[in-house]
N, C-alpha and C positions, 0 to 999 in steps of 0.2 A: 491328549486328543491335538491334531495338527490344523492351523489355523491361518488363514493368510487377510494382512492388512495390507487396505489397497488407500490409495488417495487417488481421487481424481478429480479432473478441471471440469466443474459443472457449468453452463451457461442459464443463468439465472432463466427461469420460464421457460428454457423449452428442453420440455417433459420427454420429448422424442431423444434428442441428443442425449441426457442422460440417464434415461430409462436402456439407451443402446450401451454407454458406456457401462454402466452395473451390470447387465448382464453379459456383456463381453468377459468383466473381468473375474465375474462370478465362475463361467466358463472356464475361465483360464484356473481359478484356482481348486475347482471339481477334478482338472482333468490332472494336477498335481496333488491329487489325493487329499485335498483336506475336508474336514469336516463343517467347517464354520468360515466364513469370510465376512470379514469389519469394514464397513465405508464410513467416510465422514459425516458430521453433523449435516442435518437438513440435505444429504446428497439427491434428494429426489427433487425438488425445487429448485438447489442453488442458494450460497448464503451470500451476503443479507440480500433476502427480497425487498425490504423496506415495505413500504404503503403499497408494494403488490398485495401484502398480506389484508388490505383493506377490501379487495376486492373476493367477495364469496366463492366467485366462479375459479377464479386461481386456486384459492385452495382446495377447492372439488374437485378442480383436475390435478392437484398433483394428489389426492385422494383415490383418483381415478388411476392412476402413472403407480402408486404403491398395488392398488389390486392388480394391475396388468402383472408388476415384478413379480408376487407371488404365485401367479399362476405360469410364468415363464421358467422360472429359476426352479430346476428340481435338482434333489440328489445332493443336496448341500444347505445347511442353515445360513440364513443371512442377517448380519446388523446393518439396519440405514437409517437414515434421519428424515424426518417426514414431518408436516406440519398437519395438527389435529384438531376438531372444535371443541371446543369447552364447553359440553352438555349442558353444564350448572348454570342456572338464572342470576347466578353473579360473579363477579371476576373478569378479568377480561375474557376475550372471545375463542383465544385460541392458545395449544399448548406447542411446544417446541419438543419433539416427541422423539425417542429411540424403538427401535418394531426389531423383532426377532423374529423372522418367519422361517417355515421351512416344507416345502411343498404341499403349498396352496394355505397355508393355517399359520394365523399370528400366535406364535408363542408366548408373546413377553411382550409389553410395551413400557418404557419408562418416560416421566416429564419431567423435562429439565426444572433443576429447583431452583437455580442461582443465577438470575437473570441479570447481564451485566448493564449498566446504563452509563458507564463510563467512555471518555475518547470517543471512537465510532460508534459504539453500542448503544442501541436504544430498546432493548429489548421489552423491557416492562412497558412501553407503548402497546404491544401486540400481545403479549404471552402471559399467561395466568402461570405461577408456579407449580411445580409439581409440591406432593404434599406428605411422599412417602419414600424411603430407601430401604430398599426390600432386597435379597439377594432371590436368583432364579436356578433350579438345579436344570443343567441339559446337559445331557450326555456324560452324567455322573457327575460333573462340577458344578460347583456353585456359583451363578455367575454373577459380581455385581456391576452395572451398566451404569454409565456415568455419560453425561454430556457437556463437555467442556468446560465451563466456568465450575461444575461443578465439583471440579478439581481443585481448583485454585482458591482455597479460602485453609487450605492446614496452618493451624497452629503454629508448628515448631517451622513452617516456611516465611509467613508473613507476621511481621511484630505487629501490625494495625489491621485486623480483618473484617471487611468490610460487610459481612454477614453475619447472620445468628447461630446459622446451623452447617455442619460439615458433613454433606451424605457422604463420604468415601468413610468416614469413620463411623457412621452409622451403619456401612453396609459392613464394614470390618467388624463391628458390635452382631451384626446379624450371621458371620460364620464366611464372608466370601473365600472364595479360593483361586479365582481368577478377576481383576480387574478391570475392565475394559473403558475407555475414553475418549468416546467420538466426537471429535474438535473440528472447527473451521476457526482455528486460532490466527490471528494475525502478524503478519511479518514485520517486525523493524529492527536494526542492526542492533546484535547483542540479546534479542529477545529469544534466539534459538536456544544459547548455552544456558540463559535463567531457565528455561523449561525444560532442559533437558537433565539440571542438578534437583530441579521440583520433582519432575515425574520419579528418578530415581529415589529421591528422599521418600516418597510415598511409598514404593515398594519394597524398601527395605522396610521402613517404620512397619508395613503390617506384613512383611515377610510373606508377598504374595506376588506372582508375575501378573506385572501391568502390560498392556497392550495401549497403543493412542495412535488412531488413525485420523491425519489431518485431511484437510481440503489442500489442494493446489490450485494456483493460478491468480488471476487476475479480475477484481469485478469493480467495475470504476476505480475509485481511489486506491480500493484497499486491497492488499498485494496476501497472496496464502505462501508459506512456504513448502508445506508438505514436512520432509523429516518427518515422518510416520518412524516409530519405534516400537519395540518389546524390550521390557526390563525384567532379569529375573528376580527370584525374591530377595537375593543380597544386593538388588538394586542398581548389579550391571546391567547395560545396555547391551544386548545380545543380537540386536539385528536393526535394521534402519533404512529407511527408503531414502530414494535420492532427495535433493531438493529442486524445487521450481520446473519439475518435469511429473505428470503420472508417472506412478509406479507400484510394484507389490512384492511385500515380502513374507516370509514363510516363518513363522513359529510353533514349535511341538512342546505341548504341555510336560509331556515327558523328558523329551531329549534335547529342550529347548530349539535353538535355531541352527537351521542348518548352515555348514561354511561357506560364504560369500554373500551370505546375509548382510554384512555390513556395506552398503552400497555407497559408492562416493558422493560426498558435499564439496560445497564450496570450500577452499584453503585459506582464503582471507576476507578479510571485512570488505575490501574491494572488490573482490570475485564475486562476492555475495550480493553488494547491493547493486553491481551492474547487472547481472545476472536477473535479481528481479525485476530491476527495469526494464530489461531485455522482454522478461516474460508479462510483465505488467501491460508494458506498449504491445507486442503483439496481441494480446489477450483484448483489449481495449479497443484495438481499431478492428480486428478481424468480429468480434463478439456486437458491434456496434455498426456492423454491415460493410464497412469499407478493407478495401484491397490496398490500397498506394496512398503513398502520405507525400509531403511535401515541405521542405526545412527553408528559412529563409538564412543563408549564411552572411555573417558579418567578417571572417578573417577572426573571428575572436575563438576562444574558448567553449564557452556555451555551446553555442552554434557547432562546433567539432563535433563536440559529445553528444550532443542530440544526433547529430546524423548518424555516429558509429552505431549508437543505442538501434535507430531506426532501420539502419541496413542490417544487424543482426537478429534484428527480431522478424524481417519481414523480407529480408533477400532485398539483393541489389536493385532488382529487376521491379522491385514496386517503390521504390525511394529518389524522386527528385527535387535538386537543390536549385535555389537561384540567390544569385550574387545581384544586388540592389546599391551600384556605389554612389557617391556625392562627390562636390566638390571637396569634401572634408576626407577623404577616403585615400590612405597611404596606398604607393604602388606594393606596398609590402602583401597587404591583404588582396589585392588582386592577383599576386601571384599563390599565395597560400592556400584560398579556395580553391583556385583550379587543381593545383596541387592534391588538395585534399579530397578534390570530387574525384582525379584519376587515380589516385590509390586507392579507393572506395571500388571503382568503376559505377560509380552513379551519373545520370543524368544532370546534365549542368547547364545554368542560363544565365546571362547578365542581362540586367534591364536598367540602366541606369536613369536616376531620377532627379537629374538637375533640374531640367525642361519641366518637369510637374511640380518641383519646390519653387521655382520662380512664377510661375503660372500663379501660385498661389499665395504668394508673396505679393503680386500684380493688384490681386483683386481682394485682397483683404483690406490693406492698410499702407499707406505711403510711411507710416511709423515703423511697419515692420523689416529687419536689416536683416539682408543674406551675408554680409562681411563679419558681423558679429553678432551672433545668432544667441538671442536670451532664450531660456526656457520656452517660451512660445515656440520660435522658431524650431527649436528642438525635437519640440513636441511634432509640429507640423513634419519633418521627415520620417517619424519614427512612426507617424499614421499612412502616410504614403506607402511606405514600404507595406504595412499592414493591410493597406486597400490592395496593394499587387497580392499578395499571399494569399487572399481570401479571393481574390477577381480568378487566378489559379487553380482556386480549390471548387468553386463553380464550376468551370471549364472543363475541368478532367475529373470531376469527382472524388478529390483525392483532399482527405484530412492534414491541415495544416496543423504541424506541431510545433507548440511554441518553445524557446529556448531559455526562458530565464530561468536562474538559479535561486535557493531560499533565500539565501543572503540577500539579494536585488527586489524580491518580492516582500521580505522584511521590513525592508528600509524605504519604500515606494520607490526604489529606482528603476522604474518602468513606466511605458505610457499605457494609460486605456486605449482601447482602441489601435495601436500601434502596436509595440514589441509584445506585448499582452495575446494579443489577436489569436487565435489557432483554436483547435478543437480537445488537444490536451496539451497539458504542460508536464514534459515528460520529466526534466529534471527540478522542478519546483519546490520539489522536499531535500533539494542536494546541497548543502552552504558549497559558497566558491570554494574554499579550502577541498572539501571534499572532492568538487570539480575535478581539480588536479590528481588527486589521489587516483580516480579513474581515468582520467588519460592515460596518467604513466601506466595503470594495469593496461588499457587499450594498447598499448605501443610496444608493453613486455616482449612480443613476439615477433617484432617487426615494426616500422613508422607506416602507423596509418593517419596519425595525424601530424603534421608537420611540426617539429621541434621547435622551428619559432614560432608558433602558437603560441606554445607552453610557455616561453620565454620572454615574451614581450608584455610589457604592463598592459593591463585590462583598459580597455576604452570604447565607449560607444561613439565616439566618431560624429560627433552632431554641432561640435566647433570646433575651431584650429589647435590643434596640441591637447586634445582633451582627453584627461586620464580620470580614472573610476574616482582613484582619489583625492581627486580636487573636492569630491561631495562626501565621500564616505571614508571612514577611518581604514586603515591598510586592513585587511581580510582577517590577516590572521589573529588581529588585536578583534575586530569586528563580531568574528564569525563565537569565538569562545562565550561572549556577553550575550549573542542571539541565542544560543544554546542554554545559557543561565536562564535567561527573562523565560524564553518560548517553550523549552522543554522541562527544563529543571524547575518553572513557576519561581525564581528567585527575585526577591523585591530589588529595588535600585538599591538600597542600604547593604543588602545581601552583596552584590555586586561589589559595591566600593568596595565591603569588608573583605571581598576574597583578593584583594590590590588591584582592580582595573578604576581606572582613572576617572571621578567624580563627574567630569563635567563630558569625558565621553559617553558615560552612561545616562547621562540625563540625555543627550543628543539622539541616542541610541533608542532607548525607551522612547521618548518621545516623536520620532520618527513612525517606531514600529506600531504605536498607539492609533497615530494619524493618519493610518494608513490600512486600515482596516475597508476602509470601502473600496480601495482599490482590488483588495483581496478579492472581497465577497462578489466580484465580477469577474476574476479571474478563470480560466478553463480548468478544470479540475487535474489535479496531479496525483502522481505517484507517490505513496504513502511509505519511505524506507527508515523513517526516525520515529521515536517514540511520541513524538505533537508535529503533526504535519497540519499548515492550514488547510483548510476546506471544516468538512460538517464535523472533524472532531474537536476543535477547537471554536468555540460560539461565542463569540465575545460581540458585543451590542455597537452596534455605529455610531448612534448618538448617544455620547457620556463624556462626562469632563473627571472620571476619578484622577486622582492626582496621588502616587504611589511614594511619593519622597516623604521622609522624615520631614515631620513639622508642617506638611502642607497645609493641616487643618488645626485649627485652634478654638476650643470651646471651652468658654467660661461661663460658665453660670448659663443664661438663658443666652448669651451671645453666641452665635457660631459664625466665625470670621474664616475665610477661606484664605489662602495666602496667596 
């Protein structure tokens, strides 16, 4: 049987768009003489629909769309993902379902059994888990049909399994001859390699071909890389779709994959993250109904990288920039921002903020000091710039892209209603050291970001001779601590045991915890690491937990916090 594996980029709730993509790709597969075409998880409504699932009319419309697809697509079998009602009087109201239909009839349906509730996932909020894993015979093959997480519980892959059942193992016992997994597997750096090894191991373990159809595109903060694939019974990957774009690859259960079905993917971590950010920016802007964006330039590397991503995502004609210098702005930054805009061929404007800053200080208090600005005066400058950007957004209908990186956001080295203003925080999950890696990747084929921007010490330029390292540890020290604490969930004691300076660890952890309220009010960002700030990391704002050894002393009935 010749099978097409398709990765589509759905728009959540845009059923006409999603149906059109499914119909077009199914037609392409049929014209390639395929008997079956496989689409990703929830490919009809788009993933993740989140609380739209609480609207009955949303679910009903997605079922109407499925009925339309079963009528519109003929001459080929289709596997796709849809939401279905749970008719039982008990349990959650919905099922996350995979259906197989052909020529107007639904032949088989499977409800997702393993419902993830970690990181960005919250599927038990909406869905009832399926209760059975049985094969289905189609065109002489016994198919095992699974949905995303159903394949992520193999005892030989995971040391600590979080579910009590392995649907793949049950399907193998039931005699499956072909395993299909439809997915919406969220991207983060390094996940593709692990996922490939996992799927390869499963195929080899059960000696069956395995087809993996993964969603592609950005929906809010979460990004999907695609890289759909097929593995032969020996675990060899025999075909693979591109990363970060819609694609279709072919697999034959008798002959394997045709030559040329290993489509190219990113060749390095920097390329992978950059392309993920470009895709996520493009999808967020366009799926939210915008066409143009505006970026505030500072002369620093963060805004320069954000601008490059925007141009790659939307085209130079849809990107504008504004430089807002003050008395503390160096001549280098005047020159570098203009050169950056010229290199990219985008609109560039200069709006000095000195007079506005002076007016603020005049009317606020005689205690405010223009010549020796403290934190308050520095924040006023940042908020003036934020106000200008939002005014430009209102006037032009452009979306403001904020430019702060993960290291700054973690430490609270940013200003609410100032440099945090915007509709999308493009690099808010990119640590500062990775910002430099991505900028070097951008310049690999010729200078887009002026070299002096990469070479100069980072500075917010909100007071004379300011440097980031006045307030933060060096980024090459800071970023590994932040990764350990935020992504790897290391305790302060474990970080110290890893060789980090105890005082620096205490400073970093304290600032991360104290600035949760800022991140709660930040624009949504694009997730590219295993743990991003946002709805995948849920910490209370009002809390006083101290994570240091000996912070609490419990003796008898006396409990004394130190």
